[in-house]
C-alpha positions as semicolon CSV with decimal commas, in nm:
position;residue;x (nm);y (nm);z (nm)
1;M;-1,268;-0,578;-2,078
2;E;-1,465;-0,242;-2,238
3;D;-1,338;0,085;-2,213
4;S;-1,604;0,127;-2,003
5;A;-1,505;-0,206;-1,776
6;F;-1,184;-0,072;-1,730
7;E;-1,306;0,320;-1,577
8;E;-1,542;0,105;-1,365
9;L;-1,207;-0,083;-1,231
10;V;-0,959;0,230;-1,200
11;S;-1,320;0,453;-1,016
12;Q;-1,396;0,093;-0,777
13;N;-0,965;0,094;-0,710
14;Q;-0,822;0,476;-0,729
15;D;-0,860;0,573;-0,370
16;K;-0,730;0,254;-0,231
17;L;-0,456;0,235;-0,442
18;L;-0,368;0,559;-0,343
19;R;-0,377;0,560;0,004
20;T;-0,148;0,251;-0,096
21;C;0,118;0,469;-0,269
22;Y;0,143;0,763;-0,074
23;L;0,127;0,604;0,207
24;Y;0,476;0,405;0,052
25;L;0,561;0,694;-0,130
26;R;0,506;0,955;0,171
27;D;0,480;1,173;-0,084
28;R;0,078;1,274;-0,285
29;Q;0,276;1,392;-0,593
30;L;0,459;1,157;-0,651
31;A;0,173;0,851;-0,505
32;E;-0,049;1,037;-0,753
33;D;0,235;0,961;-1,004
34;A;0,241;0,630;-0,964
35;V;-0,139;0,538;-0,894
36;Q;-0,172;0,704;-1,263
37;E;0,125;0,499;-1,423
38;T;-0,053;0,184;-1,255
39;F;-0,290;0,186;-1,440
40;L;-0,137;0,287;-1,786
41;K;0,062;-0,001;-1,732
42;A;-0,292;-0,244;-1,634
43;Y;-0,449;-0,079;-1,992
44;R;-0,176;-0,126;-2,159
45;S;-0,085;-0,516;-1,980
46;L;-0,516;-0,587;-2,021
47;Q;-0,441;-0,911;-2,264
48;A;-0,095;-1,010;-2,038
49;F;-0,409;-1,096;-1,752
50;R;-0,518;-1,392;-1,744
51;G;-0,696;-1,413;-1,449
52;D;-0,530;-1,624;-1,205
53;S;-0,589;-1,355;-0,923
54;S;-0,816;-1,101;-0,851
55;Q;-0,790;-0,729;-1,013
56;K;-0,779;-0,597;-0,695
57;T;-0,429;-0,764;-0,638
58;W;-0,333;-0,772;-1,016
59;L;-0,296;-0,393;-0,977
60;T;-0,228;-0,333;-0,629
61;R;0,114;-0,593;-0,725
62;I;0,119;-0,315;-1,080
63;A;0,079;-0,039;-0,788
64;I;0,371;-0,130;-0,555
65;N;0,640;-0,277;-0,789
66;T;0,548;0,100;-0,936
67;C;0,577;0,217;-0,576
68;R;0,871;0,044;-0,533
69;D;1,065;0,135;-0,837
70;L;1,020;0,488;-0,775
71;Y;1,158;0,457;-0,411
72;R;1,440;0,343;-0,566
73;S;1,488;0,619;-0,787
74;E;1,821;0,820;-0,674
75;W;1,603;1,138;-0,606
76;F;1,373;0,966;-0,439
77;R;1,625;0,896;-0,089
78;H;1,678;1,274;-0,059
79;M;1,360;1,408;0,040
80;D;1,124;1,481;0,344
81;R;0,886;1,155;0,360
82;R;0,727;1,209;0,720
83;V;0,358;1,167;0,725
84;T;0,127;1,256;0,961
85;P;-0,215;1,150;0,931
86;E;-0,335;1,509;0,804
87;D;-0,133;1,439;0,450
88;L;-0,325;1,095;0,380
89;P;-0,530;1,137;0,100
90;E;-0,926;1,151;0,216
91;S;-1,118;0,886;0,307
92;G;-1,464;0,812;0,391
93;A;-1,499;0,887;0,737
94;P;-1,233;1,112;0,941
95;F;-0,933;0,896;1,200
96;S;-0,987;0,848;1,604
97;S;-0,741;0,966;1,787
98;R;-0,604;0,597;1,853
99;E;-0,627;0,507;1,507
100;E;-0,418;0,814;1,398
101;S;-0,167;0,629;1,715
102;L;-0,167;0,373;1,524
103;I;-0,133;0,492;1,152
104;V;0,183;0,741;1,300
105;E;0,333;0,405;1,418
106;V;0,264;0,175;1,093
107;M;0,439;0,422;0,920
108;R;0,760;0,380;1,126
109;L;0,766;-0,037;1,048
110;P;0,990;-0,089;0,775
111;R;0,884;-0,107;0,480
112;R;0,861;-0,477;0,474
113;L;0,699;-0,478;0,762
114;R;0,479;-0,175;0,663
115;E;0,338;-0,332;0,306
116;V;0,210;-0,633;0,430
117;T;0,046;-0,483;0,715
118;L;-0,105;-0,204;0,493
119;L;-0,220;-0,458;0,281
120;Y;-0,315;-0,730;0,539
121;Y;-0,504;-0,490;0,760
122;Y;-0,635;-0,135;0,528
123;H;-0,725;-0,366;0,223
124;G;-0,805;-0,654;0,388
125;M;-0,653;-0,895;0,178
126;D;-0,530;-1,245;0,234
127;E;-0,239;-1,399;0,273
128;R;-0,247;-1,547;-0,016
129;D;-0,319;-1,222;-0,229
130;I;-0,046;-1,024;-0,009
131;A;0,177;-1,318;-0,092
132;E;0,068;-1,314;-0,477
133;A;0,042;-0,937;-0,543
134;L;0,426;-0,867;-0,332
135;G;0,638;-1,182;-0,483
136;I;0,652;-1,331;-0,201
137;S;0,567;-1,692;-0,028
138;R;0,243;-1,677;0,192
139;S;0,484;-1,759;0,472
140;A;0,667;-1,457;0,433
141;V;0,364;-1,275;0,484
142;S;0,315;-1,457;0,771
143;D;0,634;-1,456;0,906
144;R;0,664;-1,073;0,806
145;L;0,286;-0,976;1,010
146;S;0,355;-1,130;1,359
147;R;0,731;-0,936;1,340
148;A;0,484;-0,605;1,256
149;R;0,263;-0,664;1,510
150;R;0,519;-0,831;1,763
151;K;0,708;-0,427;1,691
152;L;0,374;-0,233;1,709
153;K;0,278;-0,382;2,000
154;G;0,639;-0,275;2,125
155;M;0,611;0,035;2,004
156;I;0,285;0,095;2,192
157;E;0,382;0,013;2,472
158;G;0,699;0,133;2,473
159;R;0,544;0,467;2,393
160;D;0,235;0,421;2,668
161;E;0,541;0,370;2,959
162;A;0,670;0,701;2,864
């Protein structure tokens, strides 16, 4: 891959990866670092990319693994990582109040359920690509999506009743 083609890959995926890393890490600076590290790792391993998956899936897997490494670090556990929709990196369109409520609830999901939810609904990835990006089986993805939907429904209905 030529440098210009790699630059195109970066420009096409940078914003979505930044939002994904931010939602995973809940810190803008860490998310920016994770995205930068993702692209460095991708550039270094371009020769190893066999094309078994899409470049988007490949980059997403690298980004998630980078975020997981940061998430596991000792100092990360002591940070204040509360997220509001206003804190999210910019996207093309503003959020409606209903979307904001849903984002807040998604962010309250356990990490494993939040990961698949974001990749499925935000990135538009199918279960096969999500399984590959996360290094889990398709049935695990399906199960996690199902549990996330049930949990979100309960969270939203519980909030509406309060």
